[in-house]
N, C-alpha and C positions, 0 to 999 in steps of 0.2 A: 321527627331528631333533626336536630340540626347542626351540623360538624363545626369546628374550632374555624377560623378564618372565616367560614361565609361564603362570599361572594368569591372573593378571590380566589381558597382551593374549588370551587368548583367551572370560574373557568381559566382552569393551573390545567386542572381533571382531563378537559375537556379538549384542551389545544394537546399535551398528551399519548390522545386515544386515538385525535386526527391525524399525530406525527405516525404512532401505532400502523393506523386504517391504512396511510399512506404506505409507508415500508412494507407492511404484508401485499399490500401492491407491486411497494416494484417487487418482490422480490416472487412474487407470481409471475410476472412479468419475464422477472428475469431467465423465472427455472423450464415457467413453458419453450424461453428461446433453448433450451440445453438440448445438444444429442448425445445419452449416453448411450457405448455400444458394447458389445459381452459376445463375447465369441466360444462355440465350445465345437466340440471335436477337431482342434489345432486351427483351427478360423475359416471349417468348412460348412458354419455354420453363423452367421452373427442378425444378431440385435438389436435392435437404434431404439432407445424412449428419451421421454422429451425428459427432462429431471420432473417435470409436473407427475409422470408415469404413465401419460400415455406411448404405448405401443407405433412407433413411428416404420421403422421401416422392419423385412429378412428376409437375410443372406441365404441365397444357397450356391456350393459352389457343387458343378455338376457330375464331377466323377466323386459324388457322397451319393449320388440319386442313381439308389439299388432296388430297380423295382422287385425283386424276393426278400429284401432285407427292410420294408417298409420305416415297420419299430423303432431300428434302429437309427430313422432320420426322423422320428418324429420328438425319438428320445434326447437327441440336439436341437432339434429345435426348440423344445422345451424346456431344456438348462440355458439355452439366450435366453430366452426370453424372460427365463427366471431373475436368471445374473442380472441379465439390463434392470431389470424394474427395481430388485435390492435394487442395487448402486443409484438410479432417479429416487429412491427413497431413503435410503438416507442423507444424497443431499437434498430432496427437503430438509428431513431433520437439523444438521448440519443449517444452512440458510432460515432455517425460522423459530431457529435453537434460542438467540437474542433479542428477539426485538418484544417477546416481551417484558425482560429485563430492566430495564427504565423507569416501568410502571410500581414496579417493587409486586411482582403480582406472581408467583415462579409458577409453572407450569401450565399460564396461562394457553402456551397458543404449543 
């Protein structure tokens, strides 16, 4: 099947796809360099994730460490980690949402 415009259409589409690939790679580098923090327990536990969703760090205040209540500490860590990863996911969505728009292919990314 031949498309209208022939080779010119193909070259234009290839240029658009190359630009999209370059833009995606740049966005991925930017996301990987982001540090997204979230805390629980009034800052007693802090989790840091990259914008690409990698958990980078967990900080726990010494005053929240109680050997008699490990379950509370586990809950705080889980809450902080979940929130940092949710924020990272939102950053990914925001960064990537408009990249495919120029190709006229909604929902590509």
